Residue, then its C-alpha position, 0 to 999 in steps of 0.5 A: m500499500a505504501r508503495r503504491l502511494w509513493c508510486s502515485a506521488l512520484f507519478l504526479l510529481a513528474a506529471g506535474v512538470g509537464f502539465a504545469c503552466s505553459e512556458p513562455k515563448v522566446s525570441l532570438n532576435k537581437g537588438v537594444r533592450e530597455y530593462t531595469d534591474s527589477d525586471y531580472p527575475q522575470v527575464l531569468e523565468r522566461w529563459t529557464r526550464s526544468k525537467s525531472l526523469v523518474a523511474i516510478s518502478e524504483l521509486d528513483n529520481l534518475l535525473t532533475v535538470t534545470s537550465t537557463f539559456e544565456s541569450w542575448d536578451f537574458r544577457w542584457a537583463y543580467v548586465v543591468k542587474y549586475a551593474n546595479d548591484y555592483r555599482l558599476t560606472v557608465e563606462q564599466r557597464r558599457t564594456l560589460l555589455e559589449k564583452t557579454l553580447a559579443e559572446t553570443q556570436d560564436s557560441h550558444r551557452f547554458y547555465v545548467t544544474l543537475y541532480g540524480t540519486k546517483v550522484r557520481w553519474t550526474d557529473l557531466t565531466k567525468p567518463q563514467t557520467a550516465w549522461i551525454v548532452r546535445l543542443i537540438d532543434d525541431e529541424g533535426n540539428e544535433t550538436a555536441p558541446t564544445a566545452i562543459e565547465l564544472i562549477s565545483r564551488p558556486g559563489p554569490l553570483e551563481i546562487r543569487y543570480f540563478p537561485y535554483t543552484t543548491v548544494w545538492r546539485h552539480v553546476f555546469r556551464i555548457r557551450f555550443p557552437t553557433t555554427t556547424p563546420d560547413g557554416r549552418p546555424t546550429i539552431a535553424s533560422d526557421a526552428r520552432w523550438f530549440g532545446l537540450r537533450f540529455a540521453g544515456a542508459e538510464g533514459n532521456e529527457e529534453l528541455r525546450w524553448e519554443i520560439g515566438e516572434e515578440n521581442a522583449t522591450k522594457r524601460t532601461a535603467f541606463a541609456a541604451p546604446r545605439s549599437l553593439a559597439d556602443a551598446a556592448a559596453l557594459h560588463p568588466g570581467e564576468d564570464l557569462 
């Protein structure tokens, strides 16, 4: 009886991930954004996805993964908050924004946290990991990462700016190329969604970002730059 109750609870937990409120569509369009530091939580939520893979028969949480895609839009909001929190000068903010936005030209970057009952199997940097991760889209593109960095000791930036970071999870920054060796985009220009696939002997799970048409525009906390070089000057030294 108790086992049936546990199974039912786990099933409802897993199902709840799929039946929760629909996730917002995102825009990959680039351009000036107008954010204040108070907009950051909403932007973080828009660019973050979470899924769990549960083995009901074994009462085992095989994989819980939460990830934020560090898009152009997300980075703009991040820099606004960072600049406000650290009281950067206008010139420092401009430098930081330029550096941060420029990183989107040659790589797609994701902040990823993983939890699984078998902790050793959820370290993506180890040969014995249970999972491989790929960048995918609905056009059939599948791309391996160029770098997976383990953040062994998350600091105040990770914990405060990505509040789903906990001591129970492995934390990574994962980087994928924006183009294939033959020059094709790794996320197709007409893709309806893109995402991360985690697959292995334990099963597979996908995080998806549905692509919409709207561009986010809100009030800015400081003058909006008119070009990437002008716009891109807001971030001194933080690897986003």
